[in-house]
C-alpha positions in Angstrom: -16.0 -77.8 41.2 -16.5 -78.6 37.6 -20.1 -78.4 36.4 -21.8 -81.7 35.7 -22.2 -83.0 32.2 -26.0 -82.7 32.5 -25.6 -79.1 33.6 -23.4 -78.3 30.6 -25.8 -79.9 28.2 -28.7 -77.9 29.6 -26.8 -74.6 29.5 -28.2 -71.8 27.2 -24.9 -71.7 25.3 -25.1 -75.4 24.5 -28.7 -75.2 23.5 -28.0 -72.3 21.2 -25.0 -74.1 19.6 -27.1 -77.2 19.1 -29.9 -75.2 17.4 -27.4 -73.6 15.0 -25.6 -77.0 14.4 -29.0 -78.4 13.4 -29.9 -75.5 11.1 -26.5 -75.6 9.4 -26.6 -79.3 9.1 -30.1 -79.3 7.5 -29.0 -76.6 5.1 -26.2 -78.8 4.1 -28.6 -81.7 3.7 -30.9 -79.6 1.5 -28.0 -78.6 -0.8 -26.7 -82.1 -1.1 -30.2 -83.4 -1.8 -30.6 -80.9 -4.6 -27.3 -82.2 -6.0 -28.5 -85.8 -5.8 -31.9 -85.1 -7.4 -30.3 -83.1 -10.2 -27.8 -85.8 -11.0 -30.3 -88.6 -10.8 -32.7 -86.8 -13.2 -29.9 -86.0 -15.7 -28.6 -89.5 -15.7 -32.1 -91.1 -16.0 -33.1 -88.8 -18.9 -29.9 -89.3 -20.7 -29.6 -93.0 -20.3 -32.8 -94.5 -19.0 -31.0 -95.7 -15.8 -31.2 -94.3 -12.3 -28.0 -92.8 -10.9 -28.9 -92.7 -7.2 -32.3 -94.4 -6.9 -31.2 -98.0 -6.5 -34.6 -99.1 -5.3 -35.8 -98.3 -8.8 -32.9 -100.1 -10.4 -33.5 -103.1 -8.1 -37.1 -103.4 -9.2 -36.0 -103.1 -12.9 -33.4 -105.8 -12.2 -36.1 -108.2 -10.9 -38.3 -107.5 -13.9 -35.3 -108.0 -16.3 -34.6 -111.4 -14.6 -38.2 -112.5 -14.9 -38.2 -111.5 -18.6 -35.0 -113.4 -19.2 -33.3 -110.2 -20.5 -29.7 -111.1 -19.7 -28.2 -108.0 -21.2 -30.3 -105.7 -19.1 -29.9 -107.9 -16.0 -26.1 -107.7 -16.3 -26.2 -103.9 -16.9 -28.4 -103.3 -13.8 -26.3 -105.6 -11.7 -23.2 -103.5 -12.6 -25.1 -100.3 -11.7 -26.1 -101.6 -8.3 -22.7 -103.0 -7.5 -21.1 -99.7 -8.6 -23.3 -97.8 -6.2 -22.2 -100.0 -3.4 -18.6 -99.4 -4.4 -19.3 -95.7 -4.4 -20.6 -95.8 -0.8 -17.5 -97.8 0.3 -15.2 -95.3 -1.4 -17.0 -92.4 0.2 -16.1 -93.8 3.7 -12.5 -94.3 2.6 -12.2 -90.8 1.1 -13.9 -89.3 4.2 -11.5 -91.0 6.6 -8.4 -90.1 4.5 -9.6 -86.5 4.3 -10.0 -86.3 8.1 -13.8 -86.6 7.9 -14.1 -83.2 6.3 -16.7 -82.6 3.6 -14.4 -80.6 1.2 -12.1 -83.5 0.0 -15.1 -85.8 -0.4 -17.1 -83.2 -2.4 -14.1 -82.3 -4.6 -13.7 -86.0 -5.5 -17.5 -86.1 -6.3 -17.1 -82.9 -8.4 -14.3 -84.4 -10.4 -16.2 -87.6 -11.1 -19.3 -85.7 -12.3 -17.3 -83.3 -14.5 -15.4 -86.3 -15.9 -18.7 -88.0 -16.7 -20.0 -84.8 -18.4 -16.8 -84.6 -20.5 -17.0 -88.2 -21.6 -16.5 -87.9 -25.4 -17.7 -91.3 -26.7 -21.2 -92.5 -27.7 -21.1 -95.3 -25.2 -22.5 -93.6 -22.1 -22.0 -96.4 -19.7 -18.6 -95.3 -18.3 -19.9 -91.8 -17.7 -23.0 -93.3 -16.0 -20.8 -95.4 -13.8 -18.7 -92.4 -12.8 -21.9 -90.5 -11.8 -23.2 -93.5 -9.8 -19.9 -93.8 -7.9 -20.2 -90.0 -7.1 -23.7 -90.5 -5.8 -22.6 -93.5 -3.7 -19.8 -91.4 -2.2 -22.2 -88.5 -1.5 -23.9 -90.6 1.3 -20.7 -90.2 3.3 -21.1 -86.4 3.4 -23.9 -86.4 6.0 -25.4 -89.3 7.9 -27.2 -87.5 10.8 -28.0 -84.1 12.1 -28.4 -83.7 15.9 -29.1 -87.4 16.2 -31.7 -87.4 13.4 -30.9 -89.9 10.6 -31.0 -88.4 7.1 -30.6 -89.8 3.6 -29.2 -87.8 0.7 -29.6 -90.0 -2.5 -32.8 -91.7 -1.5 -36.0 -90.3 0.1 -38.2 -93.4 0.8 -36.8 -93.6 4.4 -37.4 -89.8 4.9 -41.0 -90.0 3.7 -41.5 -93.1 5.9 -40.1 -91.4 9.0 -42.2 -88.3 8.2 -45.4 -90.4 7.8 -44.7 -92.3 11.1 -44.2 -88.9 12.8 -47.4 -87.6 11.4 -49.3 -90.7 12.7 -47.9 -90.1 16.2 -48.8 -86.4 16.0 -52.4 -87.4 15.0 -52.5 -89.5 18.2 -51.5 -86.6 20.3 -47.8 -87.4 20.7 -45.5 -84.4 20.4 -42.1 -85.7 19.3 -39.6 -83.4 17.6 -37.7 -84.0 14.4 -40.2 -85.7 12.1 -41.1 -82.6 10.1 -37.5 -82.0 9.1 -37.6 -85.3 7.1 -39.3 -83.4 4.4 -36.1 -81.4 3.8 -34.2 -84.1 1.8 -37.4 -85.0 -0.1 -38.0 -81.3 -1.1 -34.4 -80.8 -2.0 -34.3 -84.0 -4.1 -37.5 -83.1 -5.9 -36.4 -79.5 -6.6 -33.0 -80.8 -7.8 -34.7 -83.3 -10.1 -36.9 -80.6 -11.7 -33.8 -78.5 -12.3 -31.8 -81.5 -13.6 -34.6 -82.4 -16.1 -34.6 -78.8 -17.4 -30.8 -78.8 -17.8 -30.8 -82.2 -19.5 -33.3 -81.0 -22.1 -30.8 -78.3 -23.1 -27.4 -79.9 -22.5 -27.9 -83.7 -22.4 -25.4 -85.6 -20.3 -23.1 -82.5 -20.3 -25.6 -81.1 -17.7 -23.5 -83.1 -15.2 -21.0 -80.2 -15.4 -23.6 -78.2 -13.4 -23.8 -81.0 -10.9 -20.0 -81.0 -10.6 -19.9 -77.3 -10.1 -22.6 -77.5 -7.4 -20.7 -80.3 -5.6 -17.5 -78.2 -5.6 -19.4 -75.1 -4.5 -21.0 -76.9 -1.6 -17.6 -78.3 -0.7 -16.0 -74.8 -0.5 -19.0 -73.5 1.5 -18.5 -76.4 4.0 -15.2 -74.8 5.0 -17.4 -72.3 7.0 -18.8 -75.1 9.1 -17.0 -75.7 12.4 -14.9 -78.8 12.4 -16.6 -80.4 15.4 -20.0 -80.0 13.7 -18.8 -81.7 10.6 -17.6 -84.6 12.7 -21.1 -84.9 14.0 -22.7 -84.9 10.6 -20.5 -87.5 8.9 -20.4 -91.2 9.4 -18.1 -92.5 12.1 
């Protein structure tokens, strides 16, 4: 007789695999969050615009509208729309690549390196390429062992951590809320690194972001296929 599904799920082998799937997934989240923070800091310092933090650009857009600054309003509308387009392209590339991280991350790496190599004084095209890359990045990991994670934004992670902390203070012992600090920590560390790189290299620091994206993509080949399917959006 075949073992029941509940028995399989409770087996030591399944629990061991689930633990390692979670560890590897969170390591991937940490690396990609470093990439997002680094790229956002480089783009912000080089241009004054956020590359992945669309909440900030949305607030700036509202202020620009209230000030009647049509030039800045149009620019910010383009940035937000480009980020949305990047997210859509991320899903398309992910599906065309068989929901593997490598093709997606190689596309992101090419966009970031292309932005870094942009030869003209007008930085807007380079900025748009970086924003598309950050939008696409969100298709790399959506959840780990059922826990939602964000890569290019951390407000949700901090909110989930805070709510989990509140439940813990009330004596509830739920798992998973502490790991929400991983994307925040990764993004913060990446932003510090990106700021240091931008001081020395300017927008060309995006070459480092591109190399990091490609490197993470190559490392993702070591992740079992079925685990990647569980991380990425369906």
